[in-house]
DRENVEXKOL-127985 format. One line per 4 residues: number of its first residue (from 1); their letters; for each residue x, y, z of N, C-alpha, C. Coordinates in pm, 1 decimal. Each point is the difference from the previous one (the first is absolute). Example, Ala and Ser with C-alpha at 12.3 -4.5 7.8 and 13.67 -1.06 7.14 Angstrom:
2
1 = AS = 1319.0,-569.0,780.0,-89.0,119.0,0.0,90.0,120.0,0.0 | -35.0,105.0,-72.0,82.0,119.0,6.0,-77.0,109.0,73.0
***
This chain:
180
1 = FVNE = 10643.2,7748.3,6770.9,-87.9,87.6,73.6,54.5,18.0,140.3 | -15.3,121.7,51.2,41.8,30.2,137.4,-116.2,70.6,69.3 | -36.1,-47.0,114.5,-109.1,60.7,76.2,48.2,33.3,140.4 | -75.7,85.7,66.6,23.8,26.5,141.4,-134.7,-4.1,71.1
5 = ELGS = 0.6,-56.5,117.3,-123.6,-11.6,76.9,-30.6,133.3,67.0 | -127.2,36.8,1.0,-41.8,123.8,65.2,6.9,-18.5,151.3 | 14.5,109.7,71.2,11.4,-4.3,145.8,-111.1,77.0,68.2 | 13.6,15.0,130.5,-100.4,73.4,77.0,64.1,65.1,122.1
9 = ISGT = -66.8,101.8,49.1,35.5,63.5,127.4,-129.9,11.0,77.4 | 0.6,-49.7,121.9,-118.5,9.2,84.6,43.4,23.9,143.3 | -95.1,31.1,85.2,32.9,23.5,140.3,-121.1,39.4,79.1 | 25.6,50.7,119.3,-107.0,43.6,88.6,27.4,140.2,51.9
13 = KKED = -105.2,60.7,47.4,4.6,132.3,62.1,-53.5,-16.9,141.4 | 83.3,36.7,100.8,-39.6,-20.8,139.1,24.7,124.0,84.3 | -72.3,5.1,111.2,20.2,104.5,99.8,79.2,-58.7,115.8 | 97.8,75.2,48.3,77.4,-38.2,118.1,-68.1,64.8,119.9
17 = TDND = -76.2,-78.4,75.3,-77.3,55.2,111.7,73.9,-0.9,132.6 | 111.3,-74.3,8.2,69.8,-10.7,128.0,145.8,48.3,-4.6 | 33.5,76.6,-102.5,133.0,62.1,-12.2,115.9,-98.8,-0.3 | -21.2,-121.4,-52.4,109.8,-95.0,-6.5,59.1,-10.8,-141.0
21 = GDGD = -53.3,79.9,-94.2,51.7,1.4,-136.3,-63.0,-102.1,-91.6 | -77.3,-92.2,57.6,-70.2,-100.7,-80.2,-144.8,41.7,-17.6 | -57.4,-38.7,-111.3,-140.6,29.1,-22.0,-87.0,-94.3,80.5 | -101.5,55.7,65.5,-88.9,-78.8,84.8,-140.6,-10.5,-57.5
25 = VLLS = -42.5,103.9,-72.4,-136.3,5.6,-51.9,5.9,22.6,-150.7 | -68.8,-84.3,-75.3,-3.5,13.9,-145.8,-85.8,120.5,-38.3 | 47.5,76.7,-98.9,-69.6,122.3,-41.1,-50.8,-12.6,-143.4 | -128.5,19.5,-18.2,-58.8,-2.6,-134.0,-17.3,142.0,-52.5
29 = GWTI = -14.4,10.3,-131.0,-30.1,128.4,-61.9,118.5,92.3,-21.5 | 122.1,-49.7,10.6,119.1,81.4,-23.1,45.2,-19.5,-144.9 | 39.9,109.8,-65.2,46.8,-6.5,-137.9,147.9,-34.5,-3.1 | 33.6,-99.9,-82.7,138.5,-41.4,-21.9,28.9,21.2,-149.2
33 = NLYT = 107.3,72.0,-28.7,39.1,30.2,-138.4,124.7,-78.7,-38.3 | 6.3,-38.2,-128.1,116.2,-67.5,-54.8,54.5,84.5,-114.3 | 128.8,28.8,5.2,67.5,78.7,-102.6,109.9,-85.0,-63.3 | 27.9,23.3,-126.7,118.6,-58.1,-60.3,119.2,84.7,43.5
37 = DEDG = 115.5,-63.7,11.9,122.1,69.2,42.8,102.5,-14.7,-112.2 | -24.1,72.8,-108.4,81.2,-12.9,-122.7,148.6,25.2,24.7 | 33.9,100.8,81.6,142.0,31.3,21.1,59.1,-73.9,120.6 | -82.2,-76.1,71.2,48.6,-83.0,109.9,46.2,75.1,123.0
41 = DGEI = -41.4,127.2,15.1,46.1,77.3,115.4,-90.5,-14.1,122.3 | -110.8,-72.5,-13.7,-90.2,-21.1,113.1,-83.4,120.3,36.9 | -4.8,99.2,-88.3,-75.2,122.1,28.5,-107.4,21.9,-104.8 | -114.7,48.1,45.9,-108.8,36.1,-90.4,35.6,134.3,-61.8
45 = EAGQ = -1.7,4.8,-131.6,36.8,123.3,-70.3,-114.0,101.7,8.8 | 34.1,128.3,0.3,-100.6,106.5,4.5,-97.7,-17.3,-115.8 | -127.8,-0.5,30.8,-103.3,-11.4,-102.3,-22.6,-141.4,-51.5 | 72.5,-97.5,53.0,-14.9,-138.0,-46.1,-137.8,-54.0,39.0
49 = VPYA = -65.2,-63.6,-94.4,-132.0,-58.5,21.2,18.1,-146.5,41.1 | -79.7,-49.2,95.6,13.3,-140.4,39.8,-22.2,-95.9,-117.7 | 75.4,-107.1,-1.1,-16.7,-109.4,-96.3,-131.9,-70.4,30.4 | -32.2,-11.6,129.8,-125.3,-60.4,45.4,-29.0,49.8,141.4
53 = STTT = -126.9,-3.2,37.8,-43.2,35.6,135.5,-104.4,-100.2,45.2 | -6.3,-20.7,129.9,-102.0,-86.9,56.4,-32.2,48.2,140.8 | -100.6,-60.0,59.9,-41.4,35.0,135.6,2.3,-126.0,85.6 | 45.8,12.7,123.7,2.8,-116.7,87.6,-142.1,-48.6,26.8
57 = DANG = -14.7,-132.9,5.3,-131.6,-60.0,19.7,-34.0,-9.0,149.0 | -109.5,-68.4,31.8,-45.8,-12.5,138.6,103.2,-67.3,89.4 | 92.1,-76.3,-58.6,106.2,-66.2,75.8,130.8,78.7,-2.1 | -5.9,125.3,-46.4,119.4,83.8,-5.6,96.2,-39.6,-110.1
61 = AYSF = -42.1,-87.0,-91.2,89.1,-52.7,-103.5,-14.1,74.7,-131.9 | 110.0,-0.6,-76.1,0.5,55.3,-135.8,86.6,-90.6,-86.2 | -14.4,11.7,-132.4,80.7,-82.1,-89.3,9.2,62.7,-138.0 | 118.7,-4.0,-56.7,24.1,36.5,-139.6,51.6,-126.7,-67.7
65 = TGLP = -72.2,-50.7,-97.7,39.0,-124.5,-67.4,27.9,26.2,-147.0 | 55.9,-100.2,-66.7,28.7,9.6,-142.9,105.7,104.0,-33.2 | 99.4,15.3,89.3,103.4,102.4,-18.2,117.2,-54.8,-80.5 | 36.4,70.9,-107.0,121.5,-39.8,-72.9,121.3,19.1,91.5
69 = PGKY = 101.4,-84.9,-10.7,121.0,20.5,80.1,53.5,142.8,-19.8 | 43.9,59.5,109.8,52.5,135.8,-4.9,5.4,60.9,138.4 | 34.9,127.1,2.1,11.5,73.1,126.4,-126.9,80.8,21.7 | -50.5,-6.6,123.1,-124.4,67.2,36.3,16.5,73.8,132.6
73 = IVEE = -91.4,91.5,25.3,-7.8,69.5,127.4,-143.5,-16.0,49.3 | -14.0,-47.4,123.3,-131.5,-15.7,61.1,-15.1,111.4,103.6 | -113.1,70.5,-5.9,-21.7,115.3,89.2,-139.8,-6.3,58.9 | -7.8,22.0,130.1,-131.2,16.8,61.6,-33.8,148.7,-0.1
77 = EMQT = -125.9,33.7,-24.3,-43.3,139.7,10.7,-33.5,26.6,145.7 | 74.7,92.3,60.5,-19.8,30.8,141.0,-132.1,73.0,19.2 | -74.1,-40.5,101.6,-125.4,65.9,33.3,23.4,99.0,112.6 | -80.2,104.5,3.3,9.8,101.5,104.2,-17.8,-63.5,137.0
81 = GWQA = 83.5,39.7,93.8,-9.5,-50.2,135.7,77.4,-128.0,25.5 | 83.6,-40.0,-96.8,78.8,-122.4,12.2,145.6,29.3,-33.3 | 90.5,-84.8,47.6,139.8,7.4,-41.0,54.0,-141.9,-19.3 | 99.2,-9.5,-85.9,59.4,-130.1,-31.8,89.3,-48.1,113.5
85 = VSLA = -9.8,-129.1,30.6,92.8,-66.9,90.7,104.9,-70.6,-85.6 | -46.3,-64.2,-106.9,90.1,-60.5,-98.4,20.3,101.5,-112.7 | 83.5,-32.4,-95.6,17.4,87.6,-115.1,-132.5,15.4,-74.0 | -28.8,121.0,-46.8,-123.4,25.2,-75.0,22.5,-13.2,-150.1
89 = VVAN = 126.9,-3.7,-40.3,37.0,-17.1,-140.8,109.9,-106.3,-3.6 | -23.6,-108.0,-76.2,93.5,-112.0,-1.7,37.0,-35.3,-143.1 | 130.7,0.1,-30.7,48.3,-44.4,-131.0,4.4,-151.9,0.9 | -35.2,-60.3,-114.4,-7.5,-145.5,-7.8,33.2,-44.8,-141.2
93 = TVNS = 78.2,-105.2,-12.4,30.0,-58.7,-130.8,-77.1,-130.5,-13.9 | -77.2,-10.4,-108.2,-74.7,-122.2,-28.4,77.1,-76.9,-106.3 | 42.0,-121.5,34.7,65.9,-89.3,-95.1,-104.6,-95.5,-56.1 | 35.6,-70.3,-103.6,-91.9,-92.9,-64.9,-62.7,-94.6,101.8
97 = GDAD = -133.7,2.5,10.6,-73.8,-89.4,88.0,-2.2,37.8,146.4 | 60.7,112.4,38.4,2.1,42.4,140.3,-140.3,27.3,53.3 | -17.8,-28.3,127.6,-119.5,38.6,74.8,52.7,72.5,123.7 | 24.4,129.3,-13.5,61.0,80.0,106.2,-105.0,53.3,96.5
101 = TVNF = 45.0,29.6,121.0,-88.0,53.0,103.9,54.2,133.4,49.9 | -86.6,100.8,5.6,32.9,130.2,57.3,-114.9,36.2,94.0 | 29.1,4.4,130.0,-101.1,33.9,100.8,21.3,142.7,49.0 | -108.9,63.2,40.6,5.1,135.4,53.3,-60.9,2.0,139.5
105 = VNEE = 64.4,74.7,91.4,-49.7,14.4,136.4,-5.5,148.5,33.3 | -112.0,43.4,55.7,-19.2,139.3,39.0,-52.7,8.0,141.8 | 4.9,118.7,54.5,-62.7,25.2,128.9,-82.3,126.9,-11.3 | -114.0,-3.3,66.9,-89.5,115.4,-3.2,51.3,104.4,97.9
109 = LGSI = -3.8,124.9,-42.2,42.9,109.7,84.8,-111.7,34.5,98.1 | 36.8,53.2,113.8,-98.3,31.2,103.4,-2.7,147.8,34.0 | -71.9,32.2,106.1,-9.3,139.0,44.3,-15.8,5.0,151.4 | 36.1,113.4,54.9,-20.2,29.5,141.9,-64.1,137.5,5.0
113 = SGTK = -110.4,12.4,71.8,-66.3,129.7,11.4,-60.5,14.9,138.8 | -36.0,121.6,33.0,-59.7,26.9,130.3,-39.0,145.6,12.8 | -29.7,41.2,121.1,-36.1,139.9,26.4,76.6,50.3,121.8 | 10.0,130.2,7.2,62.1,69.0,113.2,-109.6,81.1,66.3
117 = KEDT = -20.8,-26.3,131.8,-107.4,67.4,73.1,51.3,54.3,133.1 | -70.8,99.3,49.0,26.7,55.3,132.8,-105.7,-53.3,95.2 | 42.7,-41.3,118.8,-92.3,-45.2,104.1,-27.9,119.2,90.8 | -113.0,66.0,-21.5,-30.3,123.9,73.2,-64.3,-24.0,135.8
121 = DNDG = -54.7,-121.8,24.0,-69.6,-24.0,126.5,61.9,-112.5,83.7 | 124.8,-35.0,-32.2,76.9,-100.3,76.2,-68.5,-135.1,16.0 | -76.6,-42.9,-100.7,-64.5,-131.5,8.0,74.0,-106.4,-81.9 | 113.4,39.3,-60.4,79.9,-94.6,-76.0,-39.7,-11.9,-145.8
125 = DGDV = -111.0,62.0,-38.1,-44.2,0.4,-140.0,29.6,136.0,-60.7 | 36.8,0.0,-126.3,22.9,127.0,-68.6,-132.0,69.3,-28.6 | -6.5,129.1,28.6,-123.9,75.5,-19.0,8.9,97.5,-116.5 | 119.8,54.9,-21.8,18.4,102.1,-102.9,105.9,-47.5,-99.1
129 = LLSG = -33.9,-0.8,-129.5,94.8,-39.3,-105.0,103.4,110.2,-18.6 | 125.7,-38.6,-13.7,108.8,96.9,-10.2,66.1,-6.9,-137.2 | 4.5,111.5,-67.9,66.2,6.4,-130.7,139.3,59.7,15.0 | 84.1,-25.8,-101.1,132.4,60.3,-4.7,105.1,-67.3,87.1
133 = WTIN = -27.4,-116.6,53.0,98.3,-71.8,81.0,84.1,-89.5,-90.0 | 130.8,-5.9,27.3,90.2,-83.2,-78.8,-0.4,-141.9,56.5 | -18.4,-96.0,-91.6,2.3,-142.0,35.1,112.9,-64.7,-80.1 | 89.4,-70.9,68.4,113.8,-66.7,-64.0,-21.0,-151.2,-0.7
137 = LYTD = 48.3,-62.3,-104.9,-4.8,-144.7,-12.6,143.5,-52.0,-12.2 | 34.8,-97.1,82.4,133.2,-59.9,-0.8,-12.6,-148.9,-29.0 | 99.2,-57.2,-66.2,5.8,-144.7,-11.8,53.3,-54.4,132.2 | -42.6,-120.2,35.3,44.1,-64.5,123.8,66.6,-131.7,-37.3
141 = EDGD = 119.4,11.7,-58.7,72.5,-115.7,-53.7,23.4,-109.8,103.8 | 34.7,37.1,122.9,30.6,-101.5,100.5,-121.9,-39.4,83.7 | -113.8,66.4,-23.6,-124.9,-36.7,66.1,-7.1,32.5,147.2 | 87.1,90.8,48.5,-0.9,31.5,143.1,-96.0,113.2,36.0
145 = GEIE = -64.9,60.8,-100.4,-96.8,106.2,26.2,63.1,132.9,38.8 | 130.9,13.4,-20.0,69.8,122.2,37.9,65.2,64.8,-121.0 | -3.0,132.8,-2.3,67.1,76.6,-104.7,148.7,3.0,36.2 | 83.4,-41.2,-94.1,144.2,-5.5,24.8,59.4,141.2,-1.6
149 = AGQV = 106.0,20.2,74.7,68.4,129.5,3.7,42.1,39.6,-141.1 | -35.3,120.1,-39.9,36.5,51.3,-131.8,-83.2,-53.3,-114.8 | -98.8,-83.0,29.1,-83.1,-57.1,-106.2,-85.2,108.6,-64.8 | -0.7,0.9,-130.9,-77.5,96.8,-78.5,-136.8,-60.7,-28.8
153 = PYAT = -107.6,80.4,7.2,-133.0,-54.3,-29.5,-8.0,-59.0,-141.3 | -72.7,-110.2,-13.4,-28.7,-60.0,-129.0,-92.7,93.3,-78.5 | -92.5,63.7,71.3,-93.4,96.0,-60.8,-51.0,93.4,109.1 | -43.3,116.9,-42.0,-55.8,100.1,90.7,-122.6,60.7,-65.2
157 = TTTD = -100.1,31.7,81.5,-119.8,66.6,-50.9,-52.8,93.8,108.3 | -103.2,74.4,-34.3,-63.3,93.5,92.5,-148.7,-30.3,5.7 | -57.4,8.7,118.9,-143.4,-26.1,12.5,-78.7,106.3,-76.8 | -109.8,-44.9,-62.6,-81.6,91.6,-79.7,-102.6,72.6,87.8
161 = ANGA = -91.9,71.8,-61.0,-101.1,78.0,72.1,-87.0,-87.7,89.7 | -8.8,-128.3,-29.9,-79.0,-93.3,81.4,87.0,-77.8,98.7 | 125.0,43.6,17.3,91.2,-66.1,91.8,52.6,-132.8,-51.6 | -26.1,-30.9,-126.4,36.4,-129.8,-56.7,137.6,3.0,-66.1
165 = YSFT = 66.1,-116.3,4.7,125.6,-19.8,-72.4,-3.6,-138.3,-62.5 | 84.4,-20.8,-101.8,4.7,-129.8,-65.6,135.0,-19.5,-69.1 | 52.7,-120.9,12.6,118.7,-42.9,-73.9,-44.7,-116.9,-87.0 | 13.1,12.7,-131.1,-46.4,-103.9,-91.6,116.6,-55.5,-81.0
169 = GLPP = -25.0,-109.5,-70.4,102.3,-61.3,-84.4,114.5,-58.7,79.5 | -29.1,-53.1,119.4,106.4,-51.4,87.2,27.6,-147.2,-26.1 | 127.1,-34.2,-21.4,35.0,-141.3,-10.9,-27.9,-70.3,133.0 | -32.7,-129.4,-2.4,-19.9,-72.3,125.4,123.6,12.5,88.8
173 = GKYI = -23.2,14.8,127.8,108.9,12.9,95.0,-48.4,61.1,129.3 | 93.5,26.6,90.5,-32.1,58.7,129.4,33.3,148.3,-3.4 | -88.8,80.6,57.9,14.9,145.0,-1.5,-27.2,56.8,139.1 | 49.8,120.4,20.5,-26.2,77.1,121.4,-58.8,132.1,-44.7
177 = VEEE = -113.7,40.7,61.0,-64.9,127.9,-30.2,26.3,91.3,119.4 | 44.7,123.1,-30.3,33.9,94.9,105.0,-60.4,135.2,-31.9 | -60.3,61.8,101.1,-44.2,138.8,-15.9,109.9,90.9,50.4 | 15.1,114.6,-64.2,98.8,96.8,51.0,-70.4,87.7,102.0
***
């Protein structure tokens, strides 16, 4: 008789709140999928159905147990407003009796918004909302608060009828907002 011990893949799902690449806050309620990797290429095939799925618990943990030895792909389902810091899809080989760990780290995307107003009575407060003004957003890689010569805007928008503008889906970082 020949037997092989079943294995497992488990890990955690965390948020990187301080931009250091490590997870700082455990995240519950995230879906983690496990796929078989029959051809060993580390890629999920078009239309492939997960071998198993689970959701991270209150401690940000997930686990797939009782896995026959073989090649697998572990994937986190990305939620709107987030981006991966670590790989979101990880190929993994489970050998007899293995207890492998695959952790995921994400960061929540942010936004910058405001209004453009005219100060008609020189009191320092905006009195009239201005539409049609161009607002540029620049990254501030060196943190000096200055737009570098020749730097192209990261994004551009125009104020709406209420004088409002918004930049959404922004990765954590330093930015400069400029009106034209």
